[in-house]
N, C-alpha and C positions, 0 to 999 in steps of 0.2 A: 336625416333623409326625406326628401319631399315624395310624395306619393299620390296617384290617383287611386281612389277606391271605386269599383264599379262591378256590380253583379258578385260581389263576394270575393272579388281577386284583388290583389294589390300589384300595382304596376309603378315602377319608377317614373318621375317626371321632374322637371326641374325646380319647380317654385311652390307647389302647393298640394295640400292634403284636402281631398274632396271626394265626394261621392255623388251619384245620381240615383233617383228613385222616380219610376214612373206612376202616374195616378191617372185615371179617367174622372172628369168631373160628373158627380152624380146629381140627378135632379133635386135632390134635398138640399144642395148646396148652393142653390140659385133662386132668383126672385121669379116674379111673374114673366119678365122679359126674357128669362133664361140667362142672366149675367150673375155671375158668381157673388154671393154677399161677402163684404170685405174681410170679416173675420176668419173666413175659411182659410185664407193664405196663412195666417198665424198657425192654424192646425196644420196645414201642409209643411211649414217650417219644422214643426215638432216631428211629423211623420219623418222628413228628411234627417233630422238629428238623430233620431232614434235608429233609423237604417243605417245611418253612417257608423254609429257605434257597434251595431249589429255585425256591419261589414268588418270592423276591427276584431270581432270575436267576443263581443262584450254585449250583454243583454242589460237594458237599464234596470229592469227588475231585480236582476242579480246584483248589480252595482248596489242598489238599496239594501237588499236582504242580506247579501253576504258580506258587502264591504262597508256597510253604514254610510254610503256615500251617495248623497243627494245634490242635485244641480238645478236648483231653482232659478228661473230667469228674474234678473234685476233689472234689465233694461231691454226694450224692444223697439225697433224701428223697422217701418215699411214704408216703401214707395211704390205707388201703383202707377203703371205705366199704361198698360191696355188691358181692357177686361177680358176675363176667362169666361167661357161660354159652356152651357150645358152639352157635355158629351165630348169637350175638348180632351184630347189626349195631353197631359202636361208633364214636364219634367221638373223636379225639384233638384236643383244642385245646392249640395250643403258643403261648405269649406270650413276647416279650422282654421281660423285666422290667428289666434294666439292661444297659448297655453301657460298659465302660471300655476304656481303651487296651489292657489286657492281660487283661480278664475279660469273660465273658459270662454271664448269669444268665437262665435260662428257668424258666418254670412251666407247669404241664400240668393239664389237667382230662380225665378220661376217663368219657364217659357213653354210654348207650344211645342210638342214633340216634332210635328211634321215641318213646320217651316222655321222653327227656332225662334220665333217672335217672343221678345222679351215682354212678360207681362207684370212682373213686380220684382223688386230686390228688397233686402231686409238683411237686419242683423239682430243677434241677440247676445247678451253677456249673462254669464251664469256664475254664481259663487258656489263653493263647494261647502257644504254644510253635513251635519250628522243629523240623526233623527230627533234630536232635541233642538234643532236649528241652530247649533253653534257652529260657527266657522271653523273650517277644518282643512288640512291639507288633502290634495288629491293623490289617492294611494299610488305607490311607486310603480305598480304594473301599468297603471293608465298613463302616467308621465312617460314611461318607457315607450309604449306603443304610439303615443301622440308625438313623441319626439323622435320616432322612427328607429329606435334601437332594438324593437321587438317586432315581428311580423306576424299577423294572423292572416291567413288566406284559405 
């Protein structure tokens, strides 16, 4: 089942599983000209990803502690379109693109909240490992949730 996850609620959609997280660009994230330093986009990807998991009813810290499930990034891509500026309200849209037993694939769009100007796009690939960094399978409860057979809202 495909779903949109937003503000902690699950809604049916036709094609995708995604969520949106709003942020405001802080002064510390910018250079002298008020332009966001490029690495902050990667941090915002993480914020979007963690919030999407939370909207599914999971906390990443609990995934690690209770299920010995870690999801390190093994591939990262960012395409910058337009600079983000100090005090911009931005939206990080995070989508689960693919779920396999030992792989998660997320995509991201970051845009200004008011005018929906696309600032950047990106993707991350994650493998599933245990605390010894040995590749393992994604626990069944996460597979069920991501594949739409269990709802958390």
